[in-house]
C-alpha atoms as one frame of an Amber mdcrd trajectory, in Angstrom:
protein
  80.447 120.215  91.084  83.959 120.201  89.797  86.804 117.719  89.953  90.061
 118.100  91.765  92.472 116.735  89.162  95.154 115.746  91.708  93.191 112.971
  93.401  90.017 112.725  91.274  87.843 113.857  94.204  84.706 115.820  93.376
  84.625 119.186  95.096  81.264 120.814  95.716  81.547 124.564  95.165  79.295
 126.753  97.262  78.732 130.441  97.961  78.462 129.713 101.701  79.642 127.359
 104.428  77.175 124.481 104.663  76.613 121.336 106.719  73.769 119.069 105.563
  72.506 115.779 106.924  72.230 114.500 103.334  76.032 114.835 102.937  76.999
 113.031 106.163  79.044 109.895 105.464  79.906 110.866 101.880  83.343 112.319
 102.713  82.447 115.303 100.521  84.923 118.115 100.004  83.273 121.533  99.858
  84.866 124.749  98.666  83.372 128.137  99.364  84.482 131.726  99.021  83.958
 134.153 101.904  82.592 137.638 101.287  86.180 138.901 101.627  87.290 136.589
  98.804  89.087 133.936 100.864  88.608 130.414  99.453  88.094 127.732 102.114
  87.971 123.999 101.402  86.743 121.584 104.052  85.803 117.939 104.489  82.093
 117.875 105.326  82.350 114.790 107.573  85.202 116.217 109.665  83.292 119.448
 110.211  80.102 117.542 111.014  81.856 115.465 113.702  83.154 118.613 115.413
  79.814 120.432 115.172  77.444 117.487 115.768  76.459 118.312 119.351  75.905
 122.001 118.561  73.931 121.245 115.394  71.462 119.070 117.273  70.422 122.111
 119.346  69.839 124.475 116.419  66.297 125.039 115.080  67.569 125.072 111.472
  69.073 121.593 111.925  65.939 120.232 113.586  63.647 121.619 110.902  65.747
 121.495 107.707  68.681 119.179 108.569  70.960 121.930 107.269  73.201 124.684
 108.663  74.691 127.521 106.634  76.908 130.525 107.278  77.464 133.146 104.592
  80.377 135.186 105.950  82.884 132.710 107.392  83.297 129.282 108.939  82.027
 128.768 112.511  84.462 129.448 115.361  84.327 125.792 116.458  86.064 124.643
 113.264  88.405 127.561 112.505  91.466 126.077 114.169  91.219 122.444 113.101
  92.470 120.484 110.088  89.577 120.857 107.627  90.656 118.578 104.792
């Protein structure tokens, strides 16, 4: 984890897009770099709210309470305010 000096918020750095049940409600900022080198920062709780209904149908969420994507962010959250 690293700190964002501007507002003293801890930013979790990751190699992939991730949504985890353990992070829900923590207002966590996550930064990841796509395979093409684009850096994307998102608020975990905002993304979770948008994806909640879809996540509940995924086997990975049911079994591991986690969803990851290595190449990019999901289509459902590409055109929304992420931070």
